[in-house]
N, C-alpha and C positions, 0 to 999 in steps of 0.2 A: 554624377559621374555617368556618362555614357555608358552604353551596352556593350562594347568594345572595350571600355575600358574597365568594369566590372568583370570582363570575361577574362583579359589578361591577367587584372590581379588576381584573380579566382585561381585561374591555371598557375600562374608563378606559386600561387601558396601551395597548390598542390604538389608542384613538382620538385618544391623546397621544404618535404616534410623532413628529409634529411639531406645533410649536408656530403651530397655526392653525386658523381655524375654530372650532369649541367648545369647544377647550382653549386656544387664545389669549383669548377671553373669559372663560374662567375664572380663568387667571393673570392678566388685565388688572382683575377685580374685587379677587381678592385683593391684587395688587400695591397696588389704589389704598387698601385699609385699613389696608395698613402705610403706606403714604404718609401717612394721615391720624395714625396714631401718631406718628410723626417729626416731620409738620407742628404738630400739638398742642404739644406739648412744646415746640419752638423757638419758637412763636409766642408764650407765655407768658411765657417769660422776657425777652424783649425787652421786655414790656409791663407787667413788674412795676411799675417806677417810677410809671407812669401810675396803676397800680389801687392804690397806696398811697395817693395822693392823693385820689381818687377815692371809696375808700370808709374813708378814714379808718384806715389800719391801721398797727400797730407793725411791726417789723423782724421780731421774731419772729412775728408772725400770717404776715407776707409771705411768709417761706419755706416755709409750709405750703401756700402757693398750688402750688408747685412738688412739694414733698416729700410732700403729701396724695395727689399724683397717682403717685408712684413708691410709696408705701408700698401704695396699694391694689392696682399692678400687680403690683409685686415679688412682694406676701403672698400672691396668688391664681394665680399661675400656673402652679402643679403641680396643684392642684385643678380650674383650668380646662383644663389638657391630660388630665386623668383624664377631666373629664366628658365632654370631647368624645369620647374613645372608649368611653364608655359610654353617651350617651344619643345621642351623632350627632353628628359634627362640624357638618353643615349645620345641623342645629337649634340648636346651641349657639351657634357664629358669629351665626344670625340674632338668636335672642334677645339676646345680649350686645351686638350692634351698634345694638338699637333701645335697651337701655338708654344705650349712649354718646352717641345720639342726642339723648334725653330732657333726660341730664344736660349736655350741651354747650347744650341752650337754656335751661337753669336756670342755669348760670354766666354766661350771659349778659344775664339780667336781674336777677342777683344785686342785693339791696339791702345787703348787708352782707358782712365779711368771713367771717362763719362761714359765712354760707350760701354762700358762693363754693367755701371750702375742703371745705365738705359735697359741693357737687357735683363737684369735683376728684376727692375721695379715690373717690365712686361710678365716676367716670367711668374712673378707675384700675383700678377691680375688675372693670369690665366688659372693658376693655382685656386685664387677665388672661386673660378666658376668651377673646376674637377673637384674640389673637394665637398661642396654640398652636395652636388650631383651624382657624386660616388655614394656619398652616404644615404641619400634617397634611393638611389636605385638598390640598396641592401634592405633599406626599412620598407619599400614595398614591393618585394622580390620574396622575400622570409615573413612566413606570418608571424603578430606578436603573440610573444610568449617564448616558450623554453627554445624553440629554434633560430629565434631573432638574437634571442640573447646570447645563444652560443657564437652567433654569427659575428654579433659586437664583440664580443669578447677577443674574437680571433682577430677581428679589424685593429681594435685597440691595442692587441700586443704587437702586432706587425708594425706600428708606429715608432713602437718604445724601441723594438729591434732594429727600424730604419734611421732611428738616431744614434743609439750606440755603434750600429755598422759604419755609418757615416761621419764620426770621429774617429775611429780607428782606420776608414780607405782612405779619409784624407790625411791623415798624417803621414798614409804612406804614399800615396801619389803627389803631395807634395816634395818625397823625396824625389821623385820622377821628374816631376815637371808640374808646375801650377797650373795649365792649362787643363791637364787632365782629370782634375779636379770638376771642371765644367763639361768637359768632354763626356765623363762616365754619366751623367745623367741624360746628356743625349742618346747614349747608346741604348740605358734601362729603358726612358721613354719610348724609344724606338721600337723595342721588343714589345713591350706593352702595346702599342699600336698596331704591330701586327696582328695580337693576341685577341685584342679589346672588340672590334667588330664582330668576331665569330663568337664569341662568348656572351657579349651583353646582348640581351635581345629586344627587338622593336617595343617601344612604348607607344601607348596610343594617348592623346590628349580627349579629354571629355569637356565635355559644353562649359564647365568652371574656367577650364585653361584659356578658354577664348576672348576671355577679357582683356583689357590693354594692359601694357606694360607699366601702366604708373609713373612716366617719366620725370614727373614734377618731384613726387615721393621718391624715387630712385636718384634724383639729381639731390635733392637737397640730406638725405642720409647718407650717400656714398661722399658729398661735399664733408658732413660731419663727422664720419670715419678716418678721411683722408688725414683732416684737420686735426683730430683728435690724438691719431697715431703721431702724424709729425711732430704737433706740440710735447707729448711726453716723450718721443726720442731725444727732441733738442731741451725740454728743460732741465735737465743735470747740466748741462754746458752754459745755457743763455742765464740759469736762476729760475727757479721757481715762484719767485714774488718779482720778477723780470715785468715792465711792462707787456712785451711781448707775448711774455707766457701768460698772463692773467686776461689780455686782450683777445687772445687764442682761445682761452677755455671760455670765456663769455660768447663767444662767436660761436661754439660747439653746441653752448646750452640754449642759444636763438634758433641754430638750424634744426636742434632737436626739436624743438618748440614748433618750427616753421611743419615738420615734417608731422609730428602728432596730428596737429591742425588738416593736414591734407589726407592723412589716413582717415581722419575720423568724415570727411566727405567724399570718399573714393569708394565705388562700387565694389573695383577689386584693386584692394590697397596691395600695395609691396608687403607688408609687413600685418596682417590682421591682429589687431590689436587683442583679440580675444585670446591669441595664444599665450599673453601675459595674464589671464585673468587664473591662471591656475597657479597655486601658491608652490606645488611638487616641483613644476617646470622653471618659474622664477629661480626658485632654489637650487635648482640643476646648474642652471646656467650662470649664475652666482658661484656655484660649485665649482666649474669647469674654470670661470677665471680664476681664482684662486689656487685650485690646483695647477694646472698648466704653467700659469703665472708664474707659481712660487717654484714650481721645480725649475722654471729657466733662469729664475733669479738664483736659487742656492748652486746652480751648475754653473753661473757664470762668476760668481766668485769662489767656487771651488777650482774652476780654472784660472783663475789669476791667482790663487794660493799655490797652486801646484808649479805653475809656472813662473809667475815671478818672483815669490818670494821664496818656492822651495828649489828653482832651478830645472825643474823637470823639462824634458824635451817635449815636443808637441805630440810625438809618437805615445810616449810614456803616457803623457795626461790623457790623451784618448784612449789607450788600452785600460787607464784606470777606471773607466767609466762602464766596463764590460758587462758587469752585473746588472744594470740596470735595463738594457736589452734582453739576455738570455733569459733570465729568472722569471720575468711575465711570460715568456714562451711555455715554458711550464705550467702555469696557473691558468692560464687563458682554458685550456680544454676542461677544466674543472668549473670555471664560474657558472655553468648551466646548473649544475646540480646544489652548489653553493646558494645560489638566489632561488632556486625550487625551494630549496631547503628552509633557508632563513629569510627570505625576502630582499627587495634593493633595499632599502634605509639601512636595513642591518649589517648587510654585505658593505653598504657605503659607508657608514659609520667605522666598520673594520678597517677599513683602508685609510680611512682620514686618519683612525689612531696609528696605524704604521707610519703614515708622513709624518705626523707630530713628534712621537718617538725619534723617525729619521734624522729629522731636522736639530732636535733636540740634543742628539749624540756629536752635531758638528761643531757646537759651542764650547768643549772641552779642549777645540782642536790648538794646537802647539805647534812651535817651530821643528819641533823635532819628533812628533808624532809619527809613527809609522804608517804604512798605508792600511795592512789587516787589522789592526784594533780601530783606527779612527776615523778611515774613509770607506774601506769594505763594509761595514755595518748599515751605513747610511746608504750608499749607493747599492745596497740589495734588498734592503727596505722599499725602497723606492721603486725598484723593479718590479717588485710583487705589488706595492699600491698602484703602481700606474695600470697594471691589468687589471686589478679591481675596481679603482675609481673610476676612470675613461668608459669602461663599460656602462657599470650601474649610473654613473651621471649621463650616458648619453641614450640611455633607456628612458631614463625619467623626464629628460628633454623632449622626446619624441613619442612617447606612449600616450595614446589616445589621437594623437592626431590623425585628421583625414589624409588618404593616399594624396590629395592633389595639392596637398599644404606641405607633403612631406619636405619639400626641397626647400623652402624658406624657413620650416622649423630646424633643418639641418643648418641650413646658413647662419640662424642667430646661435644655434649653440656654439659653431666653430669660430662664427664672430667673437662670442663672449671670449674663447682661450686665446686668440689673437689679440684681444685689449689687455686681458688680463697679464697677458706676455708682456705689453708694450708698458703696461704701467705698473707693473711690479719691478721688472729689472729696472725702469726708469727710478723708482722709489728706491729701491736699494742701491743704486748705485750712489744715487744721490746724500743716502746714508754713507754709505762707504766713505765717500769724498768729504763728508763733514766731520766724520770722526778721527777718519784714518791721520797718522802722522808720520814722518820722514823715519827711516831706517824699518828696520824687519820688525821689530814689537809694534812700533806704530801702524805698520800696516796690519798688525793682527788686530788690534783693535778695530779699524773697519772693518774686518771682514766678520766680527764677531756681534758688531753693532747691526751689519747689513744682514746679518743671516736670522735675526729677529724677524724680519719684515715676513720673509717666507713663513716661519714658524706660527707668527700671529694670525697670517691668512688663513694657513690649514684651521688652525683651532679654533678661528672664526668659523668656519664651515661647519666641523664637526658639532660645534655649539647649536648651530640652525638646524643638523640632521639628528640630532638625538630624539627630540619629540616623538618625531615618525620612528624612529628605532625602537622605541622603548612601549611602543604600542603592545596591547595583547595582541588585537586583531588588527593586522596589517593588509593593506591593499595587495595586490600581486605584482606590479610593475611601477608605483608611484608611492 
């Protein structure tokens, strides 16, 4: 690390001893960007039926309004993280945010389904650069320990709040006009762009950041990620055992093998394989795959249950999810003390226990179940668990990583979350389609079987986390 970078890191750590002043402004603008990513995803999900009618899209086209965003986001996260480390986190964050702003506007004025899907894909690519850059800025601006833990807790809770607010605002804006669902992120990203240059400090690239971009490795892993997300998204419709699916998965394995071979020979690798030598870090990435992916799958099934089986409106369905975002905001400020007292592994295990209980409560769901006794407890527990689990998982995934590698560690962590979402939503959908039968009661059988997928995923991660949680002497961060 160069003298300039050391001075910058030391200075930022000193000025960030408390979450006030410039540090609070910096955290606010980064939280706003994370809020926007979650907001945009959930808003669009609620507006899909209206978009389909307005642009005369088929069902297969319609799914790509969501899948195109996930494909671009998940496919470019590792490249985005490495670009942030090499080119400067502030620069990458701001340029990608400009692209997000422009693509949001393009989506709002789309005149065809193809135009809308293209804008969503490019918006996802831009998010693949802003997300790891934003998280890396937090990790290099706040010193490792209680202050960073508190910043990460607040950061994670804004994501949950953005998702919930997006559901509600998406329902409201759909009533006004579907284009407003895409124009609103344009307005929000524009406001963030006005504030970000003033609040995000200039970073310095050290000697370790003057290496090459590792274009062969970037090409291999980006192609592998794009193909994997595409395959997982398409598998439920074309069949898990179809030749197309199996050949695509084999191609993904081959590309990953090529990527590993490239990284072993690179002096400046895109993904330093040493990052995977830490079991707590690997466990954290597996954990975020199961946790974020499991919730996305459960939320998808719950939405189908409320709208298709119970006949609730889009707005009523969106409003039902309010505890998921609101309750996390009350938990986040207390995470620093909880982690300081009990340690990351025990706090994480507590959040995973809440998650397992939440999914278990959905299993007796019936055709006449009331919202407050049947759905509210699950959504409330998930709201708390999200603030607990996402923050502790992000701490474990990035603890002990050198500043010049925080971008790629952040990209790896968020890639895990995106692929967990693609994988578990695809598996859950496949289980639902295999078990569901015609009629309301047949649909309930499908939901019950499908909800076992996120339950099993959360329970598996809990089992992996328990050995570290029950140790008498625990590491402070991992």
